[in-house]
N, C-alpha and C positions, 0 to 999 in steps of 0.2 A: 504494500500500500504506500502511495506517495506521501511524503512528509510535507513538502512545501510547494511542489510544482504539480500541475495536472498533466494528464496524458498528452494533451495537445501541445503543451509547452515542451515536454520531454521530446516528443516527436519533431517539433520545430527545431530544437537544438540538433537533433540527429540529421535532419534534412539540410538545414542552413549552415550549421557549424557555429552558430552563435545564438544568444537569447538575451533579450532585454525588454523593458527594464525590470529589475527585481529590487524591491524596496527593502533595504537593510537597516538604515538608520533614519531617524527623524531629522528634520531640518536643524533642530537645535543640537542634536547629537553630532551631526556632520559638522556643524559650525565649531563644536568643541574640538573635533579632530583637526580641523583647519587651524584653529588657534594653537594647538600643540605643534603642528607642522611649522607654523610661522615662528614660534618660539625656538624650535630646533634650528631653523634657518638663520635666525638672528644669532644664536649661540655659535653656530659654525662659521658664520661670516661668508657663506657660499651656499649654492643650491645643494640640498641633501642628495639629489640624484647623482651628483658628482662623486659621492663617496659611498652611498648606500644603494647597492644594486645586487641582484641575484639572491641574496638572503638579507634584504634590508630590514626585515622584521626582527632578526635575532638580537640586536643590541638594545631593544626597547620593549619593556613589559607592556606598554600600551598598544604597540603594534602587534605583539603576540596575542593580545586580547582580541584585536580585530580579526586576525587570521583564524582564530578559534571560535569566533562568534557562532553560537548555536543555531541561529536562524540561517546563517550562511552555510553551515555544515548540513542543515536539513536539505537545502536545495542541492548541494553537491552530492548528497547521498542519493537523491533521485537521478542524478546524472552519471555517477561512477560507482555507486554501491555503498554498502555500510562501513567499509574499511577505508579510512581517508588519511592520507599523508599530505602535509604541506612541505614541499621541498625548497620553496623560495618565494621571494617577492622583490619588487623594485618600485621606486618612485618614477613616474613620468610626468613632468611638470613643464609648463610654459608660462613665461612672464606675460603681463599685459602687452598687447601689441608686439608680439614676439614672432619673428619670421621663421623660427625653427619648426620643423615638421618631422614626420616619420614616414619613410618611403613604404611603398607596397612591398610586403614581405610575409613570410610565414615564420612563426616561432620555431618550427621544426628545423629551419636552416641552421640555427645555433644550438639545437638540442641533439641528444643522442639516445633517446628513450625507445625501448622496445617492450611492448608495442607503443606506437606513437599516440598516446592517449592522455597527455596532460590537458587539464581544463584550467583555464585562467579566469579568475574573477577580478574584473577591473572596477574598482570602487572610486566614485567621485567624491572628493572631500568638499567640492563646490560644484555648481552647475557646469555641465559640459555640453556645449551647443555647437552647431555648425560654425557659428561665428568664432567661437573660442578654440576650435580645432578638435572636435570630438572624434572618437574612433569611427571608422567606416569599414564595411566588410563586403566581400563578394560572396553572395549566398551560394552554398554548395561547393565552393572551391576546395574544401578539405577532402573531397572525394577524388581528387585528381592530383597528379604530380605537378608541382610548380617549379619552374626553372628560374633561378636568380642570376643576375649579372651584378658586378661590383662597380658602383658609380659613386665614389666619395663626394660628399658635399658638406661643407662646414656647418650648414644649418640642419643637417639630418641627425636627429637624435638616435637613429639606428646607426651608431657610429662606425660600423664596418662598411656602410654604404651598400648594403644588400638591397636589390630591387628585383621584384618579380617581373619578368618580361611578358608582354602581350596581355596586360590586365584589361578586362572589359569594364572600364570605369563607369560606363553608363548604367551598369547593374548595381552599383554601390548602394548600400543601405547605411545611412548615418545613424549611429547609436547615440542619440541625444539623451542625456541623463540629468535628472535633478540631483542636487546634493544629497548624498546618502544612498543613491541607487547604484546598482551593479549591472554590468553586462558580462555574461559568461561567453567564453569562446574556446573552441578546439584549437590545439596547437598548430594544425595544418591549414586552418582557414586563412585566406589572403586578406590582409587588413593594413590599414595605414591611418594617418591623421594629418590634417592640414595645419597651417600656421594659425596662431591665435591673433585674430583681428579685433578682439574685444578689449575693453578698457579695464579688464580685471584678469588675474592669472587663472590658469586652469590646472588644478591639482588632482592628479590621479595616482592611485596605489594599486599596482598590479600583483595579484597573488596567485601562486601556481600550485595545483593539487594533482595527485595521482592516487590510484589504488595500489596496494602493495605489490601486485603482480607485475607492475611496470618497473623495468630495470634500467638504470643508467649504464650504458655500454661503453662510454668513452674513457672512463677512468675509474679506478678502484676507490673505495672509501666514501661513496656518496652517502649523504646524511639527510635526514628530514625530521619533521615533527609528527608523531603519530597522534592525531587529534580525535579519532573516533574508530571504534572497532578494534581489530587486531591485525598484526602482520604475521602471516603464516609462511612467508617466503624468505625473509631475512636478507633481502637485497640492500636494505637501507640501515645505516647506523643511526644513532640518535643525535640530533642537534643539541647543543648546550642551551640552557634556559637562562635568560638574563636575570641577574640579581637586582639590577638598577639600570637606568638609562646610560648608554654608552659603555656597557660592561665590556672590558677589554678582552675577556675570553671569547665572547660572542663576536666582537669585531674581528678578532684574528680568524675565527672560523669562517666568517663572511668573506674576508679578504682572500683567504686561501682558496675558497670555492670559486670566487670571481676570477682569480688568476688562472685557475684550471680552465674555466669556460673560455676566457679570452684567448689563451695560448692555443688551445685545441682548435678553436674556430679560425684563428689566424693561420695556423698550419693548413687547415682545410682550404682556405682561400688561396694561399700560396701554391697549393697543389692543383688549383684549377677547379675546386668544387663549386658546383652551381645549383645543386638541389638540396 
């Protein structure tokens, strides 16, 4: 029996490769998350996304609370089953009137999971609109192979410059979200986002989940947070839990994983990898 999504929504995710909107936080709750984000940015003196990627939730108890939100896990259970691991998260943010964008790509290009069944929950800390550069998707594109070419651009937040070729942009669906809402997407769906032409920032937090039967094949020692159910496979070690914000043990774990991701993908590009 479904916990949070109805049969039509689950089928829509299977057909399209994405599903939105899913209401997770109230406007006031989302505003509180945005305030915490702003405080962190002021403390760092730079954009959090510069430092907190791949496992951005690890150094912060409040972000670990977000990724383990029971209402969020209820929806994920409807999509991937009762055993749920969170292997990572990243900030994706754009300043007001920001020319930066994210090129058409699939997450699978930088992943190495077998089977390729990561589900991402992209949460808006504030409103995400066409004007502010919301996510956009090509329906059904997760069912076919996507070929990437490498086209570096200083404004591309997909820093490796990966671009899917021959994207039918006229089919794009724009995932506009209110603050506190989520869009779910499959790792192989083709997606992108445009520049922020609004007079306010666009703050997104992208969280990545798998069932325990999914295995990281590119390197040994992959870790995750078991958030619901049990792990009968043993492919994943346990992430450390933060004792307080900016816990150095968790920062080290995050940094080590990010370095593995980046170096492996760089070697793939150097070797001519395109899919």
